[in-house]
N, CA, C, O and the ligand as a Tripos MOL2 file, in Angstrom:
@<TRIPOS>MOLECULE
protein
  321   319    81     0     0
PROTEIN
NO_CHARGES

@<TRIPOS>ATOM
      1 N         115.6060  105.9720   89.0490 N.3       1 MET1
      2 CA        114.8940  105.9000   90.3260 C.3       1 MET1
      3 C         114.9790  104.4760   90.8960 C.2       1 MET1
      4 O         114.2140  103.5960   90.5020 O.2       1 MET1
      5 N         115.8870  104.2710   91.7970 N.am      2 SER2
      6 CA        116.0340  102.9350   92.3810 C.3       2 SER2
      7 C         114.8880  102.6440   93.3450 C.2       2 SER2
      8 O         114.6020  101.4860   93.6480 O.2       2 SER2
      9 N         114.2380  103.6980   93.8210 N.am      3 GLN3
     10 CA        113.1180  103.5310   94.7510 C.3       3 GLN3
     11 C         112.0160  102.6950   94.1240 C.2       3 GLN3
     12 O         111.3500  101.9120   94.8010 O.2       3 GLN3
     13 N         111.8340  102.8710   92.8250 N.am      4 GLN4
     14 CA        110.7800  102.1750   92.0960 C.3       4 GLN4
     15 C         110.9190  100.6560   92.2230 C.2       4 GLN4
     16 O         109.9170   99.9460   92.3040 O.2       4 GLN4
     17 N         112.1180  100.1730   92.2390 N.am      5 GLN5
     18 CA        112.3690   98.7290   92.2900 C.3       5 GLN5
     19 C         111.7560   98.0850   93.5300 C.2       5 GLN5
     20 O         111.2500   96.9640   93.4750 O.2       5 GLN5
     21 N         111.8060   98.7890   94.6170 N.am      6 PHE6
     22 CA        111.3930   98.1930   95.8800 C.3       6 PHE6
     23 C         109.8710   98.0690   96.0020 C.2       6 PHE6
     24 O         109.3660   97.3200   96.8390 O.2       6 PHE6
     25 N         109.1590   98.8010   95.1680 N.am      7 GLU7
     26 CA        107.7130   98.8070   95.3070 C.3       7 GLU7
     27 C         107.0510   97.6060   94.6460 C.2       7 GLU7
     28 O         105.9000   97.2830   94.9390 O.2       7 GLU7
     29 N         107.7670   96.9600   93.7720 N.am      8 ASN8
     30 CA        107.1340   95.9280   92.9670 C.3       8 ASN8
     31 C         107.3630   94.4960   93.4520 C.2       8 ASN8
     32 O         106.6970   93.5730   92.9820 O.2       8 ASN8
     33 N         108.2570   94.3060   94.3480 N.am      9 PHE9
     34 CA        108.4840   92.9470   94.8240 C.3       9 PHE9
     35 C         108.9270   92.9390   96.2780 C.2       9 PHE9
     36 O         109.4370   93.9280   96.8030 O.2       9 PHE9
     37 N         108.7200   91.8190   96.8950 N.am     10 THR10
     38 CA        109.2020   91.6370   98.2560 C.3      10 THR10
     39 C         110.5640   90.9690   98.1770 C.2      10 THR10
     40 O         110.6780   89.8060   97.7910 O.2      10 THR10
     41 N         111.5810   91.7090   98.5440 N.am     11 ALA11
     42 CA        112.9350   91.2130   98.3780 C.3      11 ALA11
     43 C         113.4320   90.5100   99.6260 C.2      11 ALA11
     44 O         113.1680   90.9430  100.7480 O.2      11 ALA11
     45 N         114.1500   89.4290   99.4190 N.am     12 SER12
     46 CA        114.8170   88.7910  100.5350 C.3      12 SER12
     47 C         116.3120   89.0890  100.4850 C.2      12 SER12
     48 O         117.0290   88.9070  101.4690 O.2      12 SER12
     49 N         116.7730   89.5550   99.3070 N.am     13 THR13
     50 CA        118.1480   90.0390   99.1810 C.3      13 THR13
     51 C         118.1180   91.3610   98.4310 C.2      13 THR13
     52 O         117.3540   91.5410   97.4830 O.2      13 THR13
     53 N         118.9630   92.2770   98.8730 N.am     14 LEU14
     54 CA        119.0680   93.5770   98.2020 C.3      14 LEU14
     55 C         120.5350   93.9730   98.1220 C.2      14 LEU14
     56 O         121.3760   93.4620   98.8610 O.2      14 LEU14
     57 N         120.8220   94.8950   97.2080 N.am     15 TYR15
     58 CA        122.1920   95.3860   97.0840 C.3      15 TYR15
     59 C         122.4960   96.3670   98.2040 C.2      15 TYR15
     60 O         121.7720   97.3450   98.3910 O.2      15 TYR15
     61 N         123.5390   96.1150   98.9320 N.am     16 CYS16
     62 CA        123.9740   96.9960  100.0110 C.3      16 CYS16
     63 C         125.2020   97.7740   99.5480 C.2      16 CYS16
     64 O         126.2090   97.1840   99.1580 O.2      16 CYS16
     65 N         125.1100   99.1090   99.5930 N.am     17 GLU17
     66 CA        126.2240   99.9410   99.1250 C.3      17 GLU17
     67 C         127.4270   99.8610  100.0640 C.2      17 GLU17
     68 O         128.5740   99.9870   99.6360 O.2      17 GLU17
     69 N         127.1510   99.6560  101.3140 N.am     18 LYS18
     70 CA        128.2300   99.5810  102.2970 C.3      18 LYS18
     71 C         129.0500   98.3050  102.1230 C.2      18 LYS18
     72 O         130.2800   98.3210  102.1740 O.2      18 LYS18
     73 N         128.3250   97.1890  101.9130 N.am     19 CYS19
     74 CA        128.9950   95.8940  101.7270 C.3      19 CYS19
     75 C         129.4630   95.7230  100.2820 C.2      19 CYS19
     76 O         130.2820   94.8510   99.9920 O.2      19 CYS19
     77 N         128.9440   96.5540   99.3750 N.am     20 ARG20
     78 CA        129.2080   96.4350   97.9500 C.3      20 ARG20
     79 C         128.8830   95.0310   97.4580 C.2      20 ARG20
     80 O         129.6450   94.4280   96.7020 O.2      20 ARG20
     81 N         127.7520   94.5300   97.8960 N.am     21 ALA21
     82 CA        127.3200   93.1870   97.5130 C.3      21 ALA21
     83 C         125.8250   93.0440   97.7550 C.2      21 ALA21
     84 O         125.2220   93.8240   98.4920 O.2      21 ALA21
     85 N         125.2470   92.0530   97.1330 N.am     22 THR22
     86 CA        123.8530   91.7270   97.3940 C.3      22 THR22
     87 C         123.7970   90.8320   98.6240 C.2      22 THR22
     88 O         124.3680   89.7410   98.6480 O.2      22 THR22
     89 N         123.1060   91.3100   99.6280 N.am     23 THR23
     90 CA        123.0950   90.6000  100.8990 C.3      23 THR23
     91 C         121.6680   90.2810  101.3290 C.2      23 THR23
     92 O         120.7340   90.9670  100.9130 O.2      23 THR23
     93 N         121.4830   89.2540  102.1490 N.am     24 PRO24
     94 CA        120.1520   88.9830  102.7110 C.3      24 PRO24
     95 C         119.7000   90.1560  103.5630 C.2      24 PRO24
     96 O         120.5130   90.7780  104.2470 O.2      24 PRO24
     97 N         118.4180   90.4600  103.5270 N.am     25 VAL25
     98 CA        117.9070   91.5850  104.2990 C.3      25 VAL25
     99 C         116.8770   91.1190  105.3200 C.2      25 VAL25
    100 O         116.2390   90.0760  105.1740 O.2      25 VAL25
    101 N         116.7450   91.9230  106.3420 N.am     26 ARG26
    102 CA        115.7850   91.6760  107.4030 C.3      26 ARG26
    103 C         114.6910   92.7240  107.2800 C.2      26 ARG26
    104 O         114.9700   93.9160  107.1560 O.2      26 ARG26
    105 N         113.4510   92.2730  107.3170 N.am     27 GLU27
    106 CA        112.3380   93.2100  107.2120 C.3      27 GLU27
    107 C         111.9200   93.6440  108.6100 C.2      27 GLU27
    108 O         111.6660   92.8170  109.4860 O.2      27 GLU27
    109 N         111.8550   94.9590  108.8010 N.am     28 LYS28
    110 CA        111.5010   95.4880  110.1070 C.3      28 LYS28
    111 C         110.3550   96.4730  109.9540 C.2      28 LYS28
    112 O         110.4040   97.3680  109.1100 O.2      28 LYS28
    113 N         109.3320   96.3080  110.7640 N.am     29 LEU29
    114 CA        108.2070   97.2420  110.7310 C.3      29 LEU29
    115 C         108.6560   98.5770  111.2930 C.2      29 LEU29
    116 O         109.0360   98.6820  112.4590 O.2      29 LEU29
    117 N         108.6050   99.6030  110.4390 N.am     30 LEU30
    118 CA        109.1680  100.8940  110.8090 C.3      30 LEU30
    119 C         108.1010  101.8370  111.3400 C.2      30 LEU30
    120 O         108.2980  102.5230  112.3420 O.2      30 LEU30
    121 N         106.9510  101.8580  110.6400 N.am     31 LEU31
    122 CA        105.9310  102.8430  110.9600 C.3      31 LEU31
    123 C         104.5500  102.2940  110.6110 C.2      31 LEU31
    124 O         104.3570  101.6900  109.5560 O.2      31 LEU31
    125 N         103.6070  102.5100  111.5010 N.am     32 VAL32
    126 CA        102.2340  102.0970  111.2350 C.3      32 VAL32
    127 C         101.3580  103.3300  111.1150 C.2      32 VAL32
    128 O         101.2070  104.0920  112.0690 O.2      32 VAL32
    129 N         100.7850  103.5180  109.9390 N.am     33 LEU33
    130 CA         99.8930  104.6420  109.6970 C.3      33 LEU33
    131 C          98.4820  104.1010  109.5070 C.2      33 LEU33
    132 O          98.3050  102.9050  109.2730 O.2      33 LEU33
    133 N          97.4760  104.9680  109.6060 N.am     34 PRO34
    134 CA         96.0870  104.5030  109.4880 C.3      34 PRO34
    135 C          95.8080  103.7490  108.1840 C.2      34 PRO34
    136 O          95.0070  102.8150  108.1610 O.2      34 PRO34
    137 N          96.4760  104.1610  107.0950 N.am     35 ASP35
    138 CA         96.1770  103.5510  105.7980 C.3      35 ASP35
    139 C          97.3240  102.7270  105.2310 C.2      35 ASP35
    140 O          97.1950  102.1600  104.1460 O.2      35 ASP35
    141 N          98.4410  102.6510  105.9440 N.am     36 ARG36
    142 CA         99.5780  101.8850  105.4120 C.3      36 ARG36
    143 C         100.5790  101.5610  106.5110 C.2      36 ARG36
    144 O         100.5820  102.1580  107.5880 O.2      36 ARG36
    145 N         101.4260  100.5930  106.1950 N.am     37 GLU37
    146 CA        102.5310  100.2540  107.0860 C.3      37 GLU37
    147 C         103.8170  100.3530  106.2920 C.2      37 GLU37
    148 O         103.8770   99.9550  105.1290 O.2      37 GLU37
    149 N         104.8380  100.8860  106.9270 N.am     38 ILE38
    150 CA        106.1130  101.0580  106.2400 C.3      38 ILE38
    151 C         107.1480  100.1310  106.8700 C.2      38 ILE38
    152 O         107.3870  100.1430  108.0770 O.2      38 ILE38
    153 N         107.7550   99.3220  105.9870 N.am     39 PHE39
    154 CA        108.7690   98.3800  106.4340 C.3      39 PHE39
    155 C         110.1400   98.8630  105.9970 C.2      39 PHE39
    156 O         110.2890   99.4470  104.9230 O.2      39 PHE39
    157 N         111.1330   98.6200  106.8260 N.am     40 ASP40
    158 CA        112.5060   98.9770  106.5470 C.3      40 ASP40
    159 C         113.2720   97.6910  106.2680 C.2      40 ASP40
    160 O         113.1170   96.7010  106.9840 O.2      40 ASP40
    161 N         114.0920   97.7080  105.2330 N.am     41 TYR41
    162 CA        114.9470   96.5540  104.9580 C.3      41 TYR41
    163 C         116.3460   96.8330  105.4690 C.2      41 TYR41
    164 O         116.9860   97.8050  105.0690 O.2      41 TYR41
    165 N         116.8090   95.9760  106.3530 N.am     42 LEU42
    166 CA        118.1350   96.1510  106.9280 C.3      42 LEU42
    167 C         119.0640   95.0450  106.4500 C.2      42 LEU42
    168 O         118.7020   93.8680  106.4550 O.2      42 LEU42
    169 N         120.2640   95.4350  106.0380 N.am     43 CYS43
    170 CA        121.2870   94.4740  105.6450 C.3      43 CYS43
    171 C         121.6540   93.6150  106.8530 C.2      43 CYS43
    172 O         121.9430   94.1310  107.9330 O.2      43 CYS43
    173 N         121.6380   92.2970  106.6520 N.am     44 THR44
    174 CA        121.9510   91.4220  107.7860 C.3      44 THR44
    175 C         123.4490   91.3890  108.0820 C.2      44 THR44
    176 O         123.8680   90.9170  109.1390 O.2      44 THR44
    177 N         124.2590   91.8960  107.1340 N.am     45 GLU45
    178 CA        125.7040   91.8880  107.3290 C.3      45 GLU45
    179 C         126.1670   93.0750  108.1690 C.2      45 GLU45
    180 O         126.9110   92.9110  109.1370 O.2      45 GLU45
    181 N         125.7140   94.2900  107.7850 N.am     46 CYS46
    182 CA        126.2050   95.4920  108.4640 C.3      46 CYS46
    183 C         125.0990   96.2450  109.2000 C.2      46 CYS46
    184 O         125.3830   97.1520  109.9820 O.2      46 CYS46
    185 N         123.8490   95.8790  108.9590 N.am     47 GLY47
    186 CA        122.7440   96.4970  109.6900 C.3      47 GLY47
    187 C         122.2610   97.8200  109.1490 C.2      47 GLY47
    188 O         121.3860   98.4470  109.7460 O.2      47 GLY47
    189 N         122.8160   98.2640  108.0220 N.am     48 SER48
    190 CA        122.3630   99.5390  107.4710 C.3      48 SER48
    191 C         121.0970   99.3420  106.6520 C.2      48 SER48
    192 O         120.8340   98.2530  106.1420 O.2      48 SER48
    193 N         120.3120  100.4180  106.5340 N.am     49 SER49
    194 CA        119.0580  100.3760  105.7980 C.3      49 SER49
    195 C         119.3410  100.3690  104.3010 C.2      49 SER49
    196 O         120.0410  101.2470  103.7960 O.2      49 SER49
    197 N         118.8070   99.3950  103.6020 N.am     50 VAL50
    198 CA        119.0560   99.3020  102.1620 C.3      50 VAL50
    199 C         117.7950   99.5270  101.3370 C.2      50 VAL50
    200 O         117.8510   99.5510  100.1070 O.2      50 VAL50
    201 N         116.6580   99.6910  102.0090 N.am     51 GLY51
    202 CA        115.4450   99.9510  101.2530 C.3      51 GLY51
    203 C         114.2320   99.9810  102.1550 C.2      51 GLY51
    204 O         114.2830   99.5850  103.3190 O.2      51 GLY51
    205 N         113.1300  100.4650  101.5830 N.am     52 GLN52
    206 CA        111.8870  100.5300  102.3370 C.3      52 GLN52
    207 C         110.7360  100.0390  101.4770 C.2      52 GLN52
    208 O         110.7990  100.0610  100.2480 O.2      52 GLN52
    209 N         109.6940   99.6010  102.1460 N.am     53 ARG53
    210 CA        108.5320   99.1350  101.4160 C.3      53 ARG53
    211 C         107.2710   99.5980  102.1280 C.2      53 ARG53
    212 O         107.1910   99.5640  103.3560 O.2      53 ARG53
    213 N         106.2960  100.0260  101.3530 N.am     54 GLU54
    214 CA        105.0120  100.4290  101.9120 C.3      54 GLU54
    215 C         103.9800   99.3660  101.6300 C.2      54 GLU54
    216 O         103.8740   98.8820  100.5040 O.2      54 GLU54
    217 N         103.2300   99.0050  102.6260 N.am     55 VAL55
    218 CA        102.1080   98.1070  102.4280 C.3      55 VAL55
    219 C         100.8500   98.9000  102.7300 C.2      55 VAL55
    220 O         100.6220   99.3160  103.8650 O.2      55 VAL55
    221 N         100.0370   99.1040  101.7070 N.am     56 THR56
    222 CA         98.8230   99.8890  101.9120 C.3      56 THR56
    223 C          97.7560   99.0310  102.5870 C.2      56 THR56
    224 O          97.8410   97.8030  102.6040 O.2      56 THR56
    225 N          96.7600   99.7000  103.1360 N.am     57 ALA57
    226 CA         95.6760   98.9890  103.8170 C.3      57 ALA57
    227 C          94.9920   98.0090  102.8760 C.2      57 ALA57
    228 O          94.5900   96.9190  103.2830 O.2      57 ALA57
    229 N          94.8610   98.4040  101.6170 N.am     58 GLY58
    230 CA         94.2410   97.5440  100.6120 C.3      58 GLY58
    231 C          95.0150   96.2590  100.4010 C.2      58 GLY58
    232 O          94.4270   95.1790  100.3450 O.2      58 GLY58
    233 N          96.3440   96.3670  100.2820 N.am     59 GLU59
    234 CA         97.1860   95.1920  100.1070 C.3      59 GLU59
    235 C          97.1260   94.2920  101.3290 C.2      59 GLU59
    236 O          97.0970   93.0660  101.2190 O.2      59 GLU59
    237 N          97.1080   94.9300  102.5060 N.am     60 LYS60
    238 CA         97.0820   94.1780  103.7500 C.3      60 LYS60
    239 C          95.7570   93.4270  103.8680 C.2      60 LYS60
    240 O          95.7100   92.2790  104.3080 O.2      60 LYS60
    241 N          94.6810   94.1100  103.4620 N.am     61 MET61
    242 CA         93.3570   93.4780  103.4880 C.3      61 MET61
    243 C          93.3110   92.2630  102.5680 C.2      61 MET61
    244 O          92.7380   91.2280  102.9100 O.2      61 MET61
    245 N          93.9250   92.4060  101.3930 N.am     62 MET62
    246 CA         93.9870   91.3020  100.4430 C.3      62 MET62
    247 C          94.7240   90.1130  101.0510 C.2      62 MET62
    248 O          94.2760   88.9710  100.9560 O.2      62 MET62
    249 N          95.8670   90.4050  101.6780 N.am     63 ALA63
    250 CA         96.6720   89.3520  102.2840 C.3      63 ALA63
    251 C          95.9000   88.6700  103.4030 C.2      63 ALA63
    252 O          95.9550   87.4500  103.5600 O.2      63 ALA63
    253 N          95.1840   89.4710  104.1750 N.am     64 GLU64
    254 CA         94.3980   88.9060  105.2680 C.3      64 GLU64
    255 C          93.2040   88.1160  104.7450 C.2      64 GLU64
    256 O          92.8140   87.1030  105.3270 O.2      64 GLU64
    257 N          92.6270   88.5890  103.6430 N.am     65 ALA65
    258 CA         91.5010   87.8820  103.0350 C.3      65 ALA65
    259 C          91.9440   86.5200  102.5350 C.2      65 ALA65
    260 O          91.2230   85.5320  102.6750 O.2      65 ALA65
    261 N          93.1400   86.4710  101.9480 N.am     66 VAL66
    262 CA         93.6800   85.2000  101.4670 C.3      66 VAL66
    263 C          93.9310   84.2610  102.6410 C.2      66 VAL66
    264 O          93.6390   83.0670  102.5760 O.2      66 VAL66
    265 N          94.4800   84.8270  103.7180 N.am     67 ALA67
    266 CA         94.7530   84.0200  104.9070 C.3      67 ALA67
    267 C          93.4510   83.5230  105.5250 C.2      67 ALA67
    268 O          93.3610   82.3830  105.9810 O.2      67 ALA67
    269 N          92.4370   84.4020  105.5340 N.am     68 ALA68
    270 CA         91.1490   84.0460  106.1270 C.3      68 ALA68
    271 C          90.4380   82.9860  105.3020 C.2      68 ALA68
    272 O          89.7050   82.1520  105.8330 O.2      68 ALA68
    273 N          90.6670   83.0320  103.9860 N.am     69 ARG69
    274 CA         90.0080   82.0800  103.1040 C.3      69 ARG69
    275 C          90.4420   80.6480  103.4140 C.2      69 ARG69
    276 O          89.6990   79.6930  103.1900 O.2      69 ARG69
    277 N          91.6570   80.5260  103.9310 N.am     70 ASN70
    278 CA         92.1480   79.1990  104.2870 C.3      70 ASN70
    279 C          91.4310   78.6370  105.5090 C.2      70 ASN70
    280 O          91.4120   77.4240  105.7220 O.2      70 ASN70
    281 N          90.8470   79.5160  106.3030 N.am     71 ARG71
    282 CA         90.1260   79.0640  107.4820 C.3      71 ARG71
    283 C          88.6340   78.8980  107.1580 C.2      71 ARG71
    284 O          88.0660   77.8200  107.3310 O.2      71 ARG71
    285 N          88.0250   79.9650  106.6940 N.am     72 ARG72
    286 CA         86.6170   79.9210  106.3360 C.3      72 ARG72
    287 C          86.2880   81.0940  105.4240 C.2      72 ARG72
    288 O          87.0190   82.0840  105.3890 O.2      72 ARG72
    289 N          85.2070   80.9830  104.7000 N.am     73 ALA73
    290 CA         84.8180   82.0600  103.8010 C.3      73 ALA73
    291 C          84.2640   83.2300  104.5940 C.2      73 ALA73
    292 O          83.4750   83.0390  105.5190 O.2      73 ALA73
    293 N          84.6790   84.4560  104.2300 N.am     74 ILE74
    294 CA         84.1420   85.6510  104.8780 C.3      74 ILE74
    295 C          83.5370   86.5580  103.8180 C.2      74 ILE74
    296 O          84.0550   86.6340  102.7040 O.2      74 ILE74
    297 N          82.4540   87.2440  104.1460 N.am     75 PRO75
    298 CA         81.8650   88.1700  103.1830 C.3      75 PRO75
    299 C          82.7580   89.3910  102.9990 C.2      75 PRO75
    300 O          83.1980   89.9990  103.9750 O.2      75 PRO75
    301 N          83.0220   89.7450  101.7540 N.am     76 ILE76
    302 CA         83.8120   90.9390  101.4740 C.3      76 ILE76
    303 C          82.8610   92.0800  101.1690 C.2      76 ILE76
    304 O          82.1930   92.0960  100.1340 O.2      76 ILE76
    305 N          82.8100   93.0310  102.0840 N.am     77 GLN77
    306 CA         81.8160   94.0920  101.9790 C.3      77 GLN77
    307 C          82.3430   95.3260  101.2580 C.2      77 GLN77
    308 O          81.5710   96.0680  100.6510 O.2      77 GLN77
    309 N          83.6480   95.5470  101.3210 N.am     78 SER78
    310 CA         84.1850   96.8010  100.7830 C.3      78 SER78
    311 C          84.8460   96.5930   99.4140 C.2      78 SER78
    312 O          85.6070   97.4540   98.9720 O.2      78 SER78
    313 N          84.5840   95.5070   98.7570 N.am     79 LEU79
    314 CA         85.1510   95.2670   97.4420 C.3      79 LEU79
    315 C          84.5590   96.1970   96.3970 C.2      79 LEU79
    316 O          83.3420   96.2840   96.2390 O.2      79 LEU79
    317 N          85.4660   96.9100   95.6670 N.am     80 ARG80
    318 CA         84.9560   97.8500   94.6920 C.3      80 ARG80
    319 C          85.1810   97.3200   93.2970 C.2      80 ARG80
    320 O          84.8160   97.9770   92.3210 O.2      80 ARG80
    321 ZN        125.6120   95.7430  104.3530 Zn       81 ZN81
@<TRIPOS>BOND
     1     1     2 1
     2     2     3 1
     3     3     4 2
     4     3     5 am
     5     5     6 1
     6     6     7 1
     7     7     8 2
     8     7     9 am
     9     9    10 1
    10    10    11 1
    11    11    12 2
    12    11    13 am
    13    13    14 1
    14    14    15 1
    15    15    16 2
    16    15    17 am
    17    17    18 1
    18    18    19 1
    19    19    20 2
    20    19    21 am
    21    21    22 1
    22    22    23 1
    23    23    24 2
    24    23    25 am
    25    25    26 1
    26    26    27 1
    27    27    28 2
    28    27    29 am
    29    29    30 1
    30    30    31 1
    31    31    32 2
    32    31    33 am
    33    33    34 1
    34    34    35 1
    35    35    36 2
    36    35    37 am
    37    37    38 1
    38    38    39 1
    39    39    40 2
    40    39    41 am
    41    41    42 1
    42    42    43 1
    43    43    44 2
    44    43    45 am
    45    45    46 1
    46    46    47 1
    47    47    48 2
    48    47    49 am
    49    49    50 1
    50    50    51 1
    51    51    52 2
    52    51    53 am
    53    53    54 1
    54    54    55 1
    55    55    56 2
    56    55    57 am
    57    57    58 1
    58    58    59 1
    59    59    60 2
    60    59    61 am
    61    61    62 1
    62    62    63 1
    63    63    64 2
    64    63    65 am
    65    65    66 1
    66    66    67 1
    67    67    68 2
    68    67    69 am
    69    69    70 1
    70    70    71 1
    71    71    72 2
    72    71    73 am
    73    73    74 1
    74    74    75 1
    75    75    76 2
    76    75    77 am
    77    77    78 1
    78    78    79 1
    79    79    80 2
    80    79    81 am
    81    81    82 1
    82    82    83 1
    83    83    84 2
    84    83    85 am
    85    85    86 1
    86    86    87 1
    87    87    88 2
    88    87    89 am
    89    89    90 1
    90    90    91 1
    91    91    92 2
    92    91    93 am
    93    93    94 1
    94    94    95 1
    95    95    96 2
    96    95    97 am
    97    97    98 1
    98    98    99 1
    99    99   100 2
   100    99   101 am
   101   101   102 1
   102   102   103 1
   103   103   104 2
   104   103   105 am
   105   105   106 1
   106   106   107 1
   107   107   108 2
   108   107   109 am
   109   109   110 1
   110   110   111 1
   111   111   112 2
   112   111   113 am
   113   113   114 1
   114   114   115 1
   115   115   116 2
   116   115   117 am
   117   117   118 1
   118   118   119 1
   119   119   120 2
   120   119   121 am
   121   121   122 1
   122   122   123 1
   123   123   124 2
   124   123   125 am
   125   125   126 1
   126   126   127 1
   127   127   128 2
   128   127   129 am
   129   129   130 1
   130   130   131 1
   131   131   132 2
   132   131   133 am
   133   133   134 1
   134   134   135 1
   135   135   136 2
   136   135   137 am
   137   137   138 1
   138   138   139 1
   139   139   140 2
   140   139   141 am
   141   141   142 1
   142   142   143 1
   143   143   144 2
   144   143   145 am
   145   145   146 1
   146   146   147 1
   147   147   148 2
   148   147   149 am
   149   149   150 1
   150   150   151 1
   151   151   152 2
   152   151   153 am
   153   153   154 1
   154   154   155 1
   155   155   156 2
   156   155   157 am
   157   157   158 1
   158   158   159 1
   159   159   160 2
   160   159   161 am
   161   161   162 1
   162   162   163 1
   163   163   164 2
   164   163   165 am
   165   165   166 1
   166   166   167 1
   167   167   168 2
   168   167   169 am
   169   169   170 1
   170   170   171 1
   171   171   172 2
   172   171   173 am
   173   173   174 1
   174   174   175 1
   175   175   176 2
   176   175   177 am
   177   177   178 1
   178   178   179 1
   179   179   180 2
   180   179   181 am
   181   181   182 1
   182   182   183 1
   183   183   184 2
   184   183   185 am
   185   185   186 1
   186   186   187 1
   187   187   188 2
   188   187   189 am
   189   189   190 1
   190   190   191 1
   191   191   192 2
   192   191   193 am
   193   193   194 1
   194   194   195 1
   195   195   196 2
   196   195   197 am
   197   197   198 1
   198   198   199 1
   199   199   200 2
   200   199   201 am
   201   201   202 1
   202   202   203 1
   203   203   204 2
   204   203   205 am
   205   205   206 1
   206   206   207 1
   207   207   208 2
   208   207   209 am
   209   209   210 1
   210   210   211 1
   211   211   212 2
   212   211   213 am
   213   213   214 1
   214   214   215 1
   215   215   216 2
   216   215   217 am
   217   217   218 1
   218   218   219 1
   219   219   220 2
   220   219   221 am
   221   221   222 1
   222   222   223 1
   223   223   224 2
   224   223   225 am
   225   225   226 1
   226   226   227 1
   227   227   228 2
   228   227   229 am
   229   229   230 1
   230   230   231 1
   231   231   232 2
   232   231   233 am
   233   233   234 1
   234   234   235 1
   235   235   236 2
   236   235   237 am
   237   237   238 1
   238   238   239 1
   239   239   240 2
   240   239   241 am
   241   241   242 1
   242   242   243 1
   243   243   244 2
   244   243   245 am
   245   245   246 1
   246   246   247 1
   247   247   248 2
   248   247   249 am
   249   249   250 1
   250   250   251 1
   251   251   252 2
   252   251   253 am
   253   253   254 1
   254   254   255 1
   255   255   256 2
   256   255   257 am
   257   257   258 1
   258   258   259 1
   259   259   260 2
   260   259   261 am
   261   261   262 1
   262   262   263 1
   263   263   264 2
   264   263   265 am
   265   265   266 1
   266   266   267 1
   267   267   268 2
   268   267   269 am
   269   269   270 1
   270   270   271 1
   271   271   272 2
   272   271   273 am
   273   273   274 1
   274   274   275 1
   275   275   276 2
   276   275   277 am
   277   277   278 1
   278   278   279 1
   279   279   280 2
   280   279   281 am
   281   281   282 1
   282   282   283 1
   283   283   284 2
   284   283   285 am
   285   285   286 1
   286   286   287 1
   287   287   288 2
   288   287   289 am
   289   289   290 1
   290   290   291 1
   291   291   292 2
   292   291   293 am
   293   293   294 1
   294   294   295 1
   295   295   296 2
   296   295   297 am
   297   297   298 1
   298   298   299 1
   299   299   300 2
   300   299   301 am
   301   301   302 1
   302   302   303 1
   303   303   304 2
   304   303   305 am
   305   305   306 1
   306   306   307 1
   307   307   308 2
   308   307   309 am
   309   309   310 1
   310   310   311 1
   311   311   312 2
   312   311   313 am
   313   313   314 1
   314   314   315 1
   315   315   316 2
   316   315   317 am
   317   317   318 1
   318   318   319 1
   319   319   320 2
@<TRIPOS>SUBSTRUCTURE
     1 MET1         2 RESIDUE 1 A MET
     2 SER2         6 RESIDUE 1 A SER
     3 GLN3        10 RESIDUE 1 A GLN
     4 GLN4        14 RESIDUE 1 A GLN
     5 GLN5        18 RESIDUE 1 A GLN
     6 PHE6        22 RESIDUE 1 A PHE
     7 GLU7        26 RESIDUE 1 A GLU
     8 ASN8        30 RESIDUE 1 A ASN
     9 PHE9        34 RESIDUE 1 A PHE
    10 THR10       38 RESIDUE 1 A THR
    11 ALA11       42 RESIDUE 1 A ALA
    12 SER12       46 RESIDUE 1 A SER
    13 THR13       50 RESIDUE 1 A THR
    14 LEU14       54 RESIDUE 1 A LEU
    15 TYR15       58 RESIDUE 1 A TYR
    16 CYS16       62 RESIDUE 1 A CYS
    17 GLU17       66 RESIDUE 1 A GLU
    18 LYS18       70 RESIDUE 1 A LYS
    19 CYS19       74 RESIDUE 1 A CYS
    20 ARG20       78 RESIDUE 1 A ARG
    21 ALA21       82 RESIDUE 1 A ALA
    22 THR22       86 RESIDUE 1 A THR
    23 THR23       90 RESIDUE 1 A THR
    24 PRO24       94 RESIDUE 1 A PRO
    25 VAL25       98 RESIDUE 1 A VAL
    26 ARG26      102 RESIDUE 1 A ARG
    27 GLU27      106 RESIDUE 1 A GLU
    28 LYS28      110 RESIDUE 1 A LYS
    29 LEU29      114 RESIDUE 1 A LEU
    30 LEU30      118 RESIDUE 1 A LEU
    31 LEU31      122 RESIDUE 1 A LEU
    32 VAL32      126 RESIDUE 1 A VAL
    33 LEU33      130 RESIDUE 1 A LEU
    34 PRO34      134 RESIDUE 1 A PRO
    35 ASP35      138 RESIDUE 1 A ASP
    36 ARG36      142 RESIDUE 1 A ARG
    37 GLU37      146 RESIDUE 1 A GLU
    38 ILE38      150 RESIDUE 1 A ILE
    39 PHE39      154 RESIDUE 1 A PHE
    40 ASP40      158 RESIDUE 1 A ASP
    41 TYR41      162 RESIDUE 1 A TYR
    42 LEU42      166 RESIDUE 1 A LEU
    43 CYS43      170 RESIDUE 1 A CYS
    44 THR44      174 RESIDUE 1 A THR
    45 GLU45      178 RESIDUE 1 A GLU
    46 CYS46      182 RESIDUE 1 A CYS
    47 GLY47      186 RESIDUE 1 A GLY
    48 SER48      190 RESIDUE 1 A SER
    49 SER49      194 RESIDUE 1 A SER
    50 VAL50      198 RESIDUE 1 A VAL
    51 GLY51      202 RESIDUE 1 A GLY
    52 GLN52      206 RESIDUE 1 A GLN
    53 ARG53      210 RESIDUE 1 A ARG
    54 GLU54      214 RESIDUE 1 A GLU
    55 VAL55      218 RESIDUE 1 A VAL
    56 THR56      222 RESIDUE 1 A THR
    57 ALA57      226 RESIDUE 1 A ALA
    58 GLY58      230 RESIDUE 1 A GLY
    59 GLU59      234 RESIDUE 1 A GLU
    60 LYS60      238 RESIDUE 1 A LYS
    61 MET61      242 RESIDUE 1 A MET
    62 MET62      246 RESIDUE 1 A MET
    63 ALA63      250 RESIDUE 1 A ALA
    64 GLU64      254 RESIDUE 1 A GLU
    65 ALA65      258 RESIDUE 1 A ALA
    66 VAL66      262 RESIDUE 1 A VAL
    67 ALA67      266 RESIDUE 1 A ALA
    68 ALA68      270 RESIDUE 1 A ALA
    69 ARG69      274 RESIDUE 1 A ARG
    70 ASN70      278 RESIDUE 1 A ASN
    71 ARG71      282 RESIDUE 1 A ARG
    72 ARG72      286 RESIDUE 1 A ARG
    73 ALA73      290 RESIDUE 1 A ALA
    74 ILE74      294 RESIDUE 1 A ILE
    75 PRO75      298 RESIDUE 1 A PRO
    76 ILE76      302 RESIDUE 1 A ILE
    77 GLN77      306 RESIDUE 1 A GLN
    78 SER78      310 RESIDUE 1 A SER
    79 LEU79      314 RESIDUE 1 A LEU
    80 ARG80      318 RESIDUE 1 A ARG
    81 ZN81       321 GROUP 0 **** ****
C-alpha cells in the first residue's frame, strides 16, 4: 500500500512514475470538507498527480494553535 506512505509525512519530493524519478512536488489544495482538507501533490516536472494528503480538522487546529501560541496564549476549550 503506497498510499500509507503519504499519510505519515509532508513530502517535498515524491517518486513520479511518469518521470521515473523522484521529483520536487507542488502542494495544491484540492478539496475542502467540513472536517478535513485534501491536498494534491503535483510533480513540478510533468504536472501529473503523484500523491494526496488529508489534513483533518484536528491536525489543522493543532497547527493553528501552535501558530497562535507564537502571538499570544489562547484558551483551548475542546481539548480531550
Ligand atoms: Zn513527473
